[in-house]
N, C-alpha and C positions, 0 to 999 in steps of 0.2 A: 331820876328817871333811865327807866335800863338803855332806851335807846340813845340819852345825848354821851352816858359813860361808857356806850361802844365806842361814838365818835372820839370819843377825849381820850379812851386808852390807844385808837390808831391812830387819833393825833400824836399820840407819846410815842408809838411805834414809829413814825413815819420821821419823829425828829432824830429820835434817837439814830433813823438810816441815812438820816439828812448826815447825821454829825459824822457817823463815822463813812462816807463817804468822801465830807471835806478831809478826814486822818487823813484818809490812803492818797486824795486829792494833795496833802501839803507833804506828806510821806515817799511820794514818787513812786505808785503804783495806781500809773496812768489808767492798767488798763482793767483792773481790777474795781479801781474809781468810775471808769465809763461804765462798766456792767450796773455797779450798784445803781447808778444814776438812772440809768434805763430801765430798771426795777422801778425803782424810787419815783423817779417820775409821771409813773404810770400808775402807778397805787396814787401818788398823791390824785392825779384827775380824776380816777374812778373813785375815790375817796368826797373829793366834791364836788362831782356831779351823783354823787348817792344825794351828800349833803342834797342837793338843787332841788329833787326828785323831792325829798322828804317836805320841803314849805308847802304849804299849803292843803297835802294832802291828809285822806284820812285816816288814821295810826289805832289799832288796834280798836276792840267790841263798842267802845261806848266812842270811838271817834266816829265811825261804823253808823252805826243804831243816834245819835243824838247828833250828827250831819257837822261832829266839832273839827275843825281842820286845823290842825299841826303847823304853829309858827317856830322854825329854826331860832335858839336863845341866839344872845346876841353878841356873848363871849363865842361862840361855836364857827359864828360869821366870821369875828375876828379871829383864831385860828386859820379859819383857808388862808384870808388873807399874807397872816404871817407866814403858813405853809408856802404862798404862791411867791412870797418875795423869796425865802429861803432858795427856792427849786432854782430862779430866776437869778438871785445871785452867784449860785455857784453854777450853774449851767453854764453863765458867763465865763467864769473860774475857768470851767471844764473845757470850754473851747477857747480859752485862751493858753490853756499847757499845751492843748492836741497840735494847734497852732507854732508851738513850739517846737513840741516833737517831730511833725511833717518837715519844720524848715530846719533843726539836726540835721535829721534823714537825707533832705533834699543837698544841704553842705558836704555831707559823705560822702556821699555819691560824686556829687562838683569835684572833692575833689581825690577822689578814687580814679575818675578818669581823667584825671589831670598827670597825675602819676602816671599813669598808665600810659599817656602820651609822651 
């Protein structure tokens, strides 16, 4: 079905973007990783909400006429769960790196203040 192909395509795109975010994070490009992650996490949320809205709705002319409710395939639900896990793992890694950067900046500032005295 075209609808399922659209969801799978979007899942592939989101997975690639998450991997790109993770590579930026491992390369030390924290600002770029933060920006990409904000975008990707919003898109994952939007994709998930669209998937949940689709469950039980009437899709297409036949669905409206014959009152056939659409049920999201199990593989799409598994993809949703896998994306949620990836987003959560990258979020924790990103939070850890942001904390390290803040601590490093605070230590540097403390050293500068100490040398001024």
